[in-house]
C-alpha positions as CSV (number, residue, x, y, z in Angstrom):
1,M,31.7,-22.6,-27.4
2,S,28.7,-21.0,-25.6
3,Q,27.9,-21.9,-22.2
4,L,24.2,-22.7,-21.3
5,R,22.8,-21.3,-17.9
6,V,19.4,-22.5,-16.6
7,R,17.8,-20.4,-14.0
8,P,14.4,-19.2,-12.5
9,A,12.7,-16.5,-14.7
10,E,13.1,-13.2,-13.3
11,P,10.9,-9.9,-13.7
12,S,13.8,-8.5,-16.4
13,D,13.2,-11.5,-18.5
14,L,9.4,-11.2,-18.9
15,A,9.1,-8.8,-22.2
16,A,11.5,-11.3,-24.2
17,V,9.6,-14.5,-22.8
18,A,6.3,-13.0,-23.9
19,A,7.9,-12.1,-27.2
20,I,9.7,-15.3,-27.8
21,Y,6.4,-17.2,-26.6
22,A,4.2,-15.3,-28.7
23,H,5.9,-15.9,-31.9
24,Y,5.2,-19.6,-31.8
25,V,1.4,-18.9,-30.8
26,R,1.2,-17.1,-34.1
27,T,3.3,-19.3,-36.4
28,S,3.5,-22.7,-35.2
29,T,1.6,-25.6,-33.3
30,A,4.3,-25.8,-30.8
31,T,1.9,-24.4,-28.0
32,F,-1.5,-25.3,-27.4
33,D,-2.4,-21.5,-26.9
34,V,-4.6,-19.8,-29.6
35,Q,-4.1,-16.4,-28.1
36,E,-1.0,-14.5,-27.2
37,P,-0.6,-14.4,-23.5
38,P,-0.5,-10.8,-22.4
39,L,2.6,-9.5,-20.4
40,S,0.6,-9.5,-17.4
41,S,0.1,-13.2,-17.5
42,W,3.7,-13.9,-17.3
43,Q,4.2,-11.5,-14.4
44,A,1.2,-13.4,-12.5
45,R,2.9,-16.8,-13.1
46,L,5.9,-15.3,-11.8
47,D,4.4,-13.8,-8.7
48,S,2.2,-16.9,-8.2
49,T,2.5,-19.4,-5.4
50,T,0.6,-22.4,-7.3
51,V,2.8,-25.1,-8.4
52,G,3.4,-25.3,-12.2
53,D,3.1,-21.7,-12.8
54,H,6.9,-20.8,-12.4
55,F,9.3,-21.4,-15.3
56,L,12.7,-21.4,-16.2
57,V,14.8,-19.5,-18.7
58,S,18.0,-20.6,-20.4
59,Q,20.6,-18.2,-21.3
60,T,23.6,-18.7,-23.6
61,T,26.0,-16.7,-25.3
62,T,24.3,-17.0,-28.6
63,G,20.5,-17.0,-27.4
64,C,18.1,-17.9,-25.2
65,A,14.9,-20.4,-24.6
66,V,11.9,-20.3,-22.7
67,M,10.4,-23.3,-20.9
68,P,6.9,-22.6,-19.5
69,T,5.3,-25.4,-17.4
70,R,1.4,-24.8,-17.7
71,E,-1.7,-27.0,-18.4
72,R,-3.1,-26.3,-21.9
73,S,-6.1,-24.1,-22.3
74,G,-7.6,-25.6,-25.4
75,P,-6.7,-27.0,-28.8
76,A,-4.1,-25.2,-30.8
77,L,-5.9,-26.0,-34.0
78,P,-9.5,-26.3,-35.1
79,T,-10.9,-29.7,-34.0
80,S,-13.9,-30.0,-36.6
């Protein structure tokens, strides 16, 4: 049985976070982003002191997940 560990994101997590999130921006409607955020935007969120910019990561022995908290920048799908 795998164990789940949820913790604040760290700089060493950012490449994986960006890759996982970008996959869902490109292939699904699970996010409201219409462009993949660059790695620098993840670093900016980690460095930010603004409430809601920080995020958690979860680790298991079989994989991981990303749980960012952020306002949506616009519709993910065309509205017309």
